[in-house]
N, CA, C and O atoms as CSV, one atom per row, in Angstrom:
chain,resi,resn,atom,element,x,y,z
A,1,MET,N,N,-1.674,24.549,-3.138
A,1,MET,CA,C,-2.745,23.176,-3.320
A,1,MET,C,C,-2.993,22.728,-2.092
A,1,MET,O,O,-2.153,22.567,-1.207
A,2,LYS,N,N,-4.426,22.475,-2.009
A,2,LYS,CA,C,-5.069,22.230,-0.814
A,2,LYS,C,C,-4.421,20.579,-0.443
A,2,LYS,O,O,-3.888,19.930,-1.344
A,3,LEU,N,N,-4.518,20.151,0.645
A,3,LEU,CA,C,-4.260,18.913,1.301
A,3,LEU,C,C,-5.180,18.097,0.300
A,3,LEU,O,O,-4.740,17.389,-0.605
A,4,SER,N,N,-6.236,18.253,0.529
A,4,SER,CA,C,-7.065,17.586,-0.126
A,4,SER,C,C,-7.096,17.104,-1.653
A,4,SER,O,O,-7.548,16.048,-2.097
A,5,GLU,N,N,-6.506,18.142,-2.319
A,5,GLU,CA,C,-6.220,17.978,-3.639
A,5,GLU,C,C,-5.053,17.347,-4.018
A,5,GLU,O,O,-4.914,16.770,-5.096
A,6,LEU,N,N,-3.894,17.476,-2.838
A,6,LEU,CA,C,-2.686,16.750,-3.114
A,6,LEU,C,C,-3.071,14.934,-2.983
A,6,LEU,O,O,-2.305,14.083,-3.436
A,7,PHE,N,N,-4.139,14.663,-2.415
A,7,PHE,CA,C,-4.109,13.203,-2.028
A,7,PHE,C,C,-5.622,12.875,-2.941
A,7,PHE,O,O,-6.350,11.930,-2.637
A,8,SER,N,N,-5.859,13.605,-3.821
A,8,SER,CA,C,-7.171,13.501,-4.424
A,8,SER,C,C,-6.920,11.964,-5.327
A,8,SER,O,O,-5.863,11.595,-5.838
A,9,LEU,N,N,-8.099,11.323,-5.324
A,9,LEU,CA,C,-8.353,10.086,-6.060
A,9,LEU,C,C,-8.251,10.309,-7.532
A,9,LEU,O,O,-7.922,9.372,-8.260
A,10,GLU,N,N,-8.552,11.671,-8.087
A,10,GLU,CA,C,-8.391,12.003,-9.493
A,10,GLU,C,C,-6.812,12.050,-9.807
A,10,GLU,O,O,-6.570,11.882,-11.003
A,11,ARG,N,N,-5.782,12.228,-9.052
A,11,ARG,CA,C,-4.471,12.431,-9.406
A,11,ARG,C,C,-3.613,11.109,-9.790
A,11,ARG,O,O,-2.555,10.772,-9.260
A,12,GLY,N,N,-4.186,10.548,-10.655
A,12,GLY,CA,C,-2.909,9.260,-10.982
A,12,GLY,C,C,-3.532,7.959,-10.113
A,12,GLY,O,O,-3.103,6.823,-10.310
A,13,ASN,N,N,-4.530,8.230,-9.186
A,13,ASN,CA,C,-4.644,6.988,-8.274
A,13,ASN,C,C,-5.575,6.236,-8.479
A,13,ASN,O,O,-6.337,5.913,-7.568
A,14,SER,N,N,-5.756,5.642,-10.165
A,14,SER,CA,C,-6.840,4.852,-10.654
A,14,SER,C,C,-6.957,3.517,-10.020
A,14,SER,O,O,-8.054,2.961,-10.067
A,15,PRO,N,N,-5.961,2.936,-9.433
A,15,PRO,CA,C,-6.164,1.730,-8.519
A,15,PRO,C,C,-7.067,1.875,-7.373
A,15,PRO,O,O,-7.916,1.048,-7.042
A,16,LEU,N,N,-6.798,3.089,-6.742
A,16,LEU,CA,C,-7.890,3.560,-5.721
A,16,LEU,C,C,-8.930,3.795,-6.147
A,16,LEU,O,O,-9.915,3.369,-5.544
A,17,VAL,N,N,-9.063,4.461,-7.188
A,17,VAL,CA,C,-10.758,4.751,-7.798
A,17,VAL,C,C,-11.342,3.448,-8.008
A,17,VAL,O,O,-12.453,3.182,-7.549
A,18,ASN,N,N,-10.441,2.354,-8.890
A,18,ASN,CA,C,-11.125,1.123,-9.175
A,18,ASN,C,C,-11.454,0.211,-8.049
A,18,ASN,O,O,-12.370,-0.611,-8.030
A,19,TYR,N,N,-10.588,0.463,-7.112
A,19,TYR,CA,C,-10.781,-0.757,-5.887
A,19,TYR,C,C,-11.563,-0.059,-4.750
A,19,TYR,O,O,-12.569,-0.606,-4.297
A,20,GLY,N,N,-11.165,1.047,-4.308
A,20,GLY,CA,C,-12.178,1.654,-3.210
A,20,GLY,C,C,-13.486,2.198,-3.584
A,20,GLY,O,O,-13.898,2.545,-4.691
A,21,ALA,N,N,-14.052,2.202,-2.445
A,21,ALA,CA,C,-15.748,2.714,-2.568
A,21,ALA,C,C,-16.112,3.060,-1.149
A,21,ALA,O,O,-16.697,2.467,-0.243
A,22,LEU,N,N,-15.513,4.321,-1.303
A,22,LEU,CA,C,-15.761,4.920,0.625
A,22,LEU,C,C,-17.416,5.070,0.679
A,22,LEU,O,O,-17.885,4.828,1.791
A,23,GLU,N,N,-18.101,5.331,-0.063
A,23,GLU,CA,C,-19.379,5.180,0.084
A,23,GLU,C,C,-20.024,4.080,0.725
A,23,GLU,O,O,-21.066,4.196,1.370
A,24,ARG,N,N,-19.391,2.991,0.543
A,24,ARG,CA,C,-19.727,1.471,0.881
A,24,ARG,C,C,-18.819,1.070,1.942
A,24,ARG,O,O,-19.070,0.005,2.506
A,25,GLY,N,N,-17.648,1.846,2.367
A,25,GLY,CA,C,-16.791,1.718,3.408
A,25,GLY,C,C,-15.887,0.806,2.934
A,25,GLY,O,O,-15.382,0.065,3.777
A,26,ILE,N,N,-15.525,0.668,1.675
A,26,ILE,CA,C,-14.340,-0.053,1.113
A,26,ILE,C,C,-13.159,0.839,0.574
A,26,ILE,O,O,-13.238,1.625,-0.370
A,27,HIS,N,N,-12.056,0.576,1.340
A,27,HIS,CA,C,-10.961,1.467,1.379
A,27,HIS,C,C,-9.860,0.646,0.508
A,27,HIS,O,O,-9.839,-0.574,0.351
A,28,ALA,N,N,-8.884,1.671,-0.060
A,28,ALA,CA,C,-7.744,1.035,-0.788
A,28,ALA,C,C,-6.682,1.680,-0.471
A,28,ALA,O,O,-6.722,2.891,-0.250
A,29,VAL,N,N,-5.665,1.030,-0.406
A,29,VAL,CA,C,-4.182,1.752,0.050
A,29,VAL,C,C,-3.319,1.517,-0.954
A,29,VAL,O,O,-3.331,0.390,-1.449
A,30,ARG,N,N,-2.512,2.393,-1.401
A,30,ARG,CA,C,-1.649,2.483,-2.654
A,30,ARG,C,C,-0.178,2.605,-1.917
A,30,ARG,O,O,0.103,3.588,-1.230
A,31,LEU,N,N,0.673,1.577,-2.117
A,31,LEU,CA,C,2.012,1.574,-1.554
A,31,LEU,C,C,3.006,1.786,-2.744
A,31,LEU,O,O,2.733,1.105,-3.732
A,32,GLU,N,N,4.026,2.536,-2.841
A,32,GLU,CA,C,4.801,2.596,-3.613
A,32,GLU,C,C,6.171,2.658,-3.375
A,32,GLU,O,O,6.518,3.551,-2.602
A,33,MET,N,N,7.186,1.823,-3.916
A,33,MET,CA,C,8.354,1.745,-3.275
A,33,MET,C,C,9.664,2.175,-4.493
A,33,MET,O,O,9.565,2.113,-5.718
A,34,CYS,N,N,10.485,2.473,-3.932
A,34,CYS,CA,C,11.808,2.856,-4.784
A,34,CYS,C,C,12.456,1.432,-5.151
A,34,CYS,O,O,12.723,0.578,-4.305
A,35,GLN,N,N,12.715,1.271,-6.804
A,35,GLN,CA,C,13.177,0.130,-6.961
A,35,GLN,C,C,14.257,-0.497,-6.565
A,35,GLN,O,O,14.511,-1.698,-6.661
A,36,SER,N,N,15.135,0.682,-5.941
A,36,SER,CA,C,16.577,0.442,-5.550
A,36,SER,C,C,16.421,-0.568,-4.050
A,36,SER,O,O,17.312,-1.314,-3.641
A,37,THR,N,N,15.101,-0.371,-3.402
A,37,THR,CA,C,14.870,-1.105,-2.301
A,37,THR,C,C,15.043,-2.757,-2.348
A,37,THR,O,O,15.404,-3.499,-1.435
A,38,TYR,N,N,14.690,-3.068,-3.623
A,38,TYR,CA,C,14.517,-4.392,-3.890
A,38,TYR,C,C,15.404,-5.175,-5.239
A,38,TYR,O,O,15.490,-6.380,-5.476
A,39,MET,N,N,15.896,-4.217,-5.857
A,39,MET,CA,C,16.588,-4.615,-7.334
A,39,MET,C,C,17.813,-3.793,-7.478
A,39,MET,O,O,18.124,-2.840,-6.763
A,40,ASN,N,N,18.541,-4.321,-8.591
A,40,ASN,CA,C,19.506,-3.282,-9.134
A,40,ASN,C,C,18.884,-2.295,-10.137
A,40,ASN,O,O,18.080,-2.826,-10.903
A,41,GLU,N,N,19.076,-0.988,-10.299
A,41,GLU,CA,C,18.394,-0.110,-11.210
A,41,GLU,C,C,19.205,0.114,-12.447
A,41,GLU,O,O,18.993,0.927,-13.347
A,42,ARG,N,N,20.126,-0.714,-12.332
A,42,ARG,CA,C,21.075,-0.925,-13.763
A,42,ARG,C,C,21.072,-2.172,-14.253
A,42,ARG,O,O,20.802,-3.070,-13.456
A,43,ALA,N,N,21.309,-2.454,-15.379
A,43,ALA,CA,C,21.198,-3.553,-16.418
A,43,ALA,C,C,22.098,-4.572,-15.850
A,43,ALA,O,O,23.288,-4.270,-15.939
A,44,PRO,N,N,21.837,-5.704,-15.289
A,44,PRO,CA,C,20.818,-6.635,-15.804
A,44,PRO,C,C,19.242,-6.412,-14.842
A,44,PRO,O,O,18.363,-7.262,-14.705
A,45,PHE,N,N,19.254,-5.429,-14.446
A,45,PHE,CA,C,17.797,-5.264,-13.250
A,45,PHE,C,C,17.246,-6.404,-12.407
A,45,PHE,O,O,16.073,-6.679,-12.151
A,46,ASP,N,N,18.526,-7.078,-11.990
A,46,ASP,CA,C,18.012,-8.333,-11.148
A,46,ASP,C,C,17.587,-7.819,-9.828
A,46,ASP,O,O,17.711,-6.688,-9.358
A,47,TYR,N,N,16.978,-9.051,-9.254
A,47,TYR,CA,C,16.574,-8.758,-7.804
A,47,TYR,C,C,17.914,-8.871,-6.907
A,47,TYR,O,O,18.895,-9.480,-7.333
A,48,VAL,N,N,17.895,-8.223,-5.587
A,48,VAL,CA,C,19.041,-8.440,-4.942
A,48,VAL,C,C,18.506,-9.166,-3.459
A,48,VAL,O,O,17.929,-8.548,-2.563
A,49,ALA,N,N,18.796,-10.409,-3.443
A,49,ALA,CA,C,18.580,-11.249,-2.509
A,49,ALA,C,C,18.537,-10.587,-1.071
A,49,ALA,O,O,17.413,-10.573,-0.569
A,50,GLY,N,N,19.482,-10.079,-0.377
A,50,GLY,CA,C,19.516,-9.548,0.727
A,50,GLY,C,C,18.435,-8.286,0.949
A,50,GLY,O,O,17.794,-8.016,1.965
A,51,ARG,N,N,18.449,-7.651,-0.259
A,51,ARG,CA,C,17.593,-6.220,-0.059
A,51,ARG,C,C,16.076,-6.887,-0.186
A,51,ARG,O,O,15.180,-6.321,0.442
A,52,THR,N,N,15.773,-7.973,-0.911
A,52,THR,CA,C,14.419,-8.517,-1.157
A,52,THR,C,C,13.939,-8.806,0.181
A,52,THR,O,O,12.923,-8.292,0.649
A,53,GLU,N,N,14.866,-9.844,0.945
A,53,GLU,CA,C,14.463,-10.432,2.195
A,53,GLU,C,C,13.947,-9.343,3.149
A,53,GLU,O,O,12.863,-9.401,3.729
A,54,ALA,N,N,14.857,-8.322,3.251
A,54,ALA,CA,C,14.732,-7.101,4.191
A,54,ALA,C,C,13.345,-6.332,3.790
A,54,ALA,O,O,12.551,-5.964,4.656
A,55,MET,N,N,13.144,-6.138,2.470
A,55,MET,CA,C,12.022,-5.643,2.049
A,55,MET,C,C,10.939,-6.278,2.470
A,55,MET,O,O,10.098,-5.644,3.107
A,56,GLN,N,N,10.776,-7.521,2.219
A,56,GLN,CA,C,9.787,-8.541,2.641
A,56,GLN,C,C,9.368,-8.436,4.142
A,56,GLN,O,O,8.203,-8.455,4.538
A,57,THR,N,N,10.389,-8.333,4.854
A,57,THR,CA,C,9.876,-8.398,6.136
A,57,THR,C,C,9.443,-7.188,6.855
A,57,THR,O,O,8.776,-7.178,7.890
A,58,GLY,N,N,9.945,-6.036,6.120
A,58,GLY,CA,C,9.335,-4.582,6.712
A,58,GLY,C,C,7.877,-4.756,6.086
A,58,GLY,O,O,6.851,-4.699,6.764
A,59,LEU,N,N,7.911,-4.965,4.773
A,59,LEU,CA,C,6.376,-5.046,4.284
A,59,LEU,C,C,5.342,-5.820,4.784
A,59,LEU,O,O,4.184,-5.410,4.696
A,60,ALA,N,N,5.646,-7.059,5.380
A,60,ALA,CA,C,4.976,-7.857,6.004
A,60,ALA,C,C,4.446,-7.268,7.458
A,60,ALA,O,O,3.343,-7.514,7.947
A,61,ARG,N,N,5.373,-6.518,7.980
A,61,ARG,CA,C,5.229,-6.013,9.452
A,61,ARG,C,C,4.333,-4.754,9.139
A,61,ARG,O,O,3.381,-4.556,9.895
A,62,MET,N,N,4.545,-3.916,8.129
A,62,MET,CA,C,3.578,-2.911,7.812
A,62,MET,C,C,2.276,-3.270,7.601
A,62,MET,O,O,1.415,-2.786,8.336
A,63,VAL,N,N,1.926,-4.159,6.584
A,63,VAL,CA,C,0.729,-4.949,6.065
A,63,VAL,C,C,0.253,-5.464,7.622
A,63,VAL,O,O,-0.646,-4.848,8.196
A,64,GLY,N,N,0.736,-6.317,8.091
A,64,GLY,CA,C,0.099,-6.785,9.366
A,64,GLY,C,C,-0.547,-5.720,10.524
A,64,GLY,O,O,-1.639,-5.728,11.093
A,65,ALA,N,N,0.594,-4.815,10.616
A,65,ALA,CA,C,0.149,-3.739,11.288
A,65,ALA,C,C,-1.185,-3.044,10.955
A,65,ALA,O,O,-2.116,-2.775,11.713
A,66,ALA,N,N,-1.066,-2.849,9.812
A,66,ALA,CA,C,-2.562,-1.910,9.271
A,66,ALA,C,C,-3.630,-2.969,9.345
A,66,ALA,O,O,-4.733,-2.519,9.655
A,67,LEU,N,N,-3.572,-4.204,9.147
A,67,LEU,CA,C,-4.841,-4.985,9.247
A,67,LEU,C,C,-5.181,-5.079,10.651
A,67,LEU,O,O,-6.365,-4.987,10.975
A,68,ASP,N,N,-4.192,-5.269,11.606
A,68,ASP,CA,C,-4.450,-5.257,12.940
A,68,ASP,C,C,-5.430,-3.844,13.260
A,68,ASP,O,O,-6.393,-3.870,14.028
A,69,ALA,N,N,-5.050,-2.833,12.638
A,69,ALA,CA,C,-5.756,-1.631,13.193
A,69,ALA,C,C,-7.010,-1.683,12.506
A,69,ALA,O,O,-7.995,-1.231,13.091
A,70,VAL,N,N,-7.132,-2.173,11.330
A,70,VAL,CA,C,-8.205,-2.229,10.657
A,70,VAL,C,C,-9.303,-3.121,11.564
A,70,VAL,O,O,-10.423,-2.701,11.856
A,71,GLN,N,N,-8.904,-4.095,11.853
A,71,GLN,CA,C,-9.819,-5.391,12.633
A,71,GLN,C,C,-10.026,-4.393,14.110
A,71,GLN,O,O,-11.122,-4.491,14.662
A,72,ALA,N,N,-9.284,-3.724,14.551
A,72,ALA,CA,C,-9.412,-3.082,16.204
A,72,ALA,C,C,-10.577,-2.054,15.986
A,72,ALA,O,O,-11.388,-1.725,16.852
A,73,LEU,N,N,-10.534,-1.596,14.690
A,73,LEU,CA,C,-11.533,-0.257,14.347
A,73,LEU,C,C,-12.866,-0.617,13.870
A,73,LEU,O,O,-13.858,0.022,14.220
A,74,ALA,N,N,-12.917,-1.557,13.134
A,74,ALA,CA,C,-14.056,-2.265,12.353
A,74,ALA,C,C,-15.110,-2.872,13.546
A,74,ALA,O,O,-14.764,-3.426,14.589
A,75,PRO,N,N,-16.431,-2.617,13.104
A,75,PRO,CA,C,-17.233,-3.486,13.989
A,75,PRO,C,C,-17.055,-5.001,13.408
A,75,PRO,O,O,-16.851,-5.369,12.251
A,76,THR,N,N,-17.213,-5.789,14.675
A,76,THR,CA,C,-17.228,-7.306,14.021
A,76,THR,C,C,-18.239,-7.675,13.088
A,76,THR,O,O,-17.914,-8.788,12.674
A,77,SER,N,N,-19.316,-7.305,12.537
A,77,SER,CA,C,-20.167,-7.364,11.905
A,77,SER,C,C,-19.518,-7.240,10.154
A,77,SER,O,O,-19.872,-7.866,9.154
A,78,ALA,N,N,-18.618,-6.335,10.296
A,78,ALA,CA,C,-18.313,-5.657,8.926
A,78,ALA,C,C,-17.123,-6.654,8.541
A,78,ALA,O,O,-16.847,-6.713,7.343
A,79,LEU,N,N,-16.450,-7.379,9.360
A,79,LEU,CA,C,-15.252,-7.974,9.124
A,79,LEU,C,C,-15.586,-9.561,8.813
A,79,LEU,O,O,-14.649,-10.358,8.752
A,80,SER,N,N,-17.049,-10.030,8.605
A,80,SER,CA,C,-17.637,-11.308,8.546
A,80,SER,C,C,-17.836,-11.277,7.002
A,80,SER,O,O,-18.350,-12.236,6.426
């Protein structure tokens, strides 16, 4: 399988297809996480506070870094 096929928008990435529009410069990112990073995977399937807080902190840092990179790469007029 070619790398382009592996990351193809037709392979179950419908949110990317629905929200991204590369021809117009609109990109979409899909992030998937294992449920065990923030909740018990056995009944009662509740959230685990310590895991949730750590996950939120890491996620906020990742999203912040991604936004910083986009702003650094994008022309000023594209962000207004």
